[in-house]
C-alpha positions in Angstrom: 21.5 50.2 7.2 22.2 47.6 4.5 18.9 45.7 4.6 16.5 47.8 2.4 13.5 45.7 1.6 10.7 46.5 -0.8 7.3 46.4 1.0 4.0 45.1 -0.5 1.1 45.9 1.8 -1.9 43.8 0.8 -4.8 45.3 2.8 -8.3 46.4 1.7 -9.0 48.9 4.5 -7.9 52.4 3.4 -7.3 53.7 6.9 -5.1 50.7 7.7 -3.2 51.3 4.4 -2.5 54.9 5.4 -1.6 54.1 9.0 0.8 51.2 8.1 2.4 53.2 5.3 3.0 56.1 7.6 4.4 53.9 10.4 6.8 52.2 8.0 8.0 55.6 6.7 8.4 57.2 10.2 9.5 54.3 12.4 11.6 52.4 9.9 12.7 55.3 7.8 11.3 53.6 4.7 11.2 55.7 1.5 7.6 56.1 0.3 8.5 54.6 -3.1 9.5 51.3 -1.4 5.9 50.8 0.0 3.5 49.3 -2.5 -0.2 48.8 -1.8 -2.6 46.2 -3.2 -6.2 46.3 -2.1 -6.7 42.5 -2.1 -4.8 39.3 -2.7 -5.5 39.3 -6.5 -4.0 42.8 -6.8 -1.1 41.6 -4.7 -0.5 38.7 -7.1 -0.7 41.0 -10.1 1.9 43.3 -8.5 4.2 40.3 -7.8 3.9 39.1 -11.4 4.6 42.6 -12.8 7.6 43.2 -10.5 9.1 39.8 -10.0 12.2 40.5 -12.0 13.1 43.5 -9.8 11.9 42.3 -6.4 14.8 41.6 -4.1 14.3 41.4 -0.3 10.5 41.7 -0.5 8.4 42.0 2.7 4.7 41.4 2.3 2.3 42.6 5.0 -0.9 40.6 4.4 -4.4 41.0 5.7 -6.6 37.9 5.9 -10.2 39.2 5.5 -10.4 40.9 2.1 -12.9 40.9 -0.8 -12.1 39.3 -4.2 -9.2 37.2 -2.9 -8.5 36.9 0.8 -5.2 36.3 2.5 -5.6 32.5 2.6 -6.3 32.4 -1.1 -3.3 34.7 -1.7 -1.0 32.3 0.3 -2.3 29.3 -1.8 -1.6 31.2 -5.0 1.8 32.4 -3.7 2.8 28.7 -3.4 2.5 28.4 -7.2 4.9 31.3 -7.9 8.6 30.9 -9.0 10.8 29.6 -6.2 13.3 32.5 -6.8 10.7 35.0 -5.8 9.7 33.0 -2.7 13.3 32.6 -1.5 13.8 36.2 -0.6 10.3 37.1 0.5 9.0 37.4 4.1 5.3 37.4 4.7 3.8 38.9 7.8 0.1 38.4 8.4 -1.6 41.2 10.2 -5.0 40.2 11.5 -7.5 40.7 14.3 -8.8 37.2 14.1 -9.5 35.3 17.4 -10.5 32.1 15.5 -8.1 29.4 16.7 -8.5 27.5 13.4 -7.5 30.6 11.4 -4.6 31.3 13.7 -3.3 27.7 13.4 -3.8 27.9 9.6 -1.7 31.1 9.5 1.0 29.9 11.8 1.3 26.5 10.0 1.8 28.2 6.6 5.4 27.7 5.5 5.5 31.1 3.8 4.3 33.1 6.8 7.2 34.5 8.9 5.0 35.8 11.7 1.4 36.5 12.6 0.9 40.0 14.0 -2.2 41.3 15.7 -4.0 44.5 14.6 -3.5 47.3 15.1 -0.2 47.0 13.3 2.5 46.6 16.1 5.3 48.6 14.4 7.8 48.2 17.3 7.4 44.4 17.4 7.6 44.3 13.6 10.8 46.4 13.7 12.4 44.1 16.2 11.5 41.0 14.1 12.5 42.5 10.8 15.8 44.1 11.8 16.7 42.2 15.0 19.5 44.1 16.7 20.4 46.0 13.6 20.6 49.7 14.3 18.3 51.7 12.0 19.8 55.0 11.0 
């Protein structure tokens, strides 16, 4: 498989972090070193700023409800980053929100590739991310 993205999981819930990381490793055959974890949007931005020179094909899995900096604040700050970083980045929001205003705000954000419902739908994610590409 030629598409080997780096993953940044921005999620405050430790159980969700563990489960999503394990799903990425098992279902998508992702090397553990390619899955980075930030506990909130601020840590996610710090990781991006520290790794922006080496980040190619970045996939961000973003929670919305987090302390310190939530997903919406992260998306606003992401808008201020270098265009080069934004060009090759896909953002998937994973949320359990039922609030129609939040859903609309997520779906209308130009950086969000797709809104996914919790629990993390790994098979749906795999189809969106890789399409018909065979994962070996």
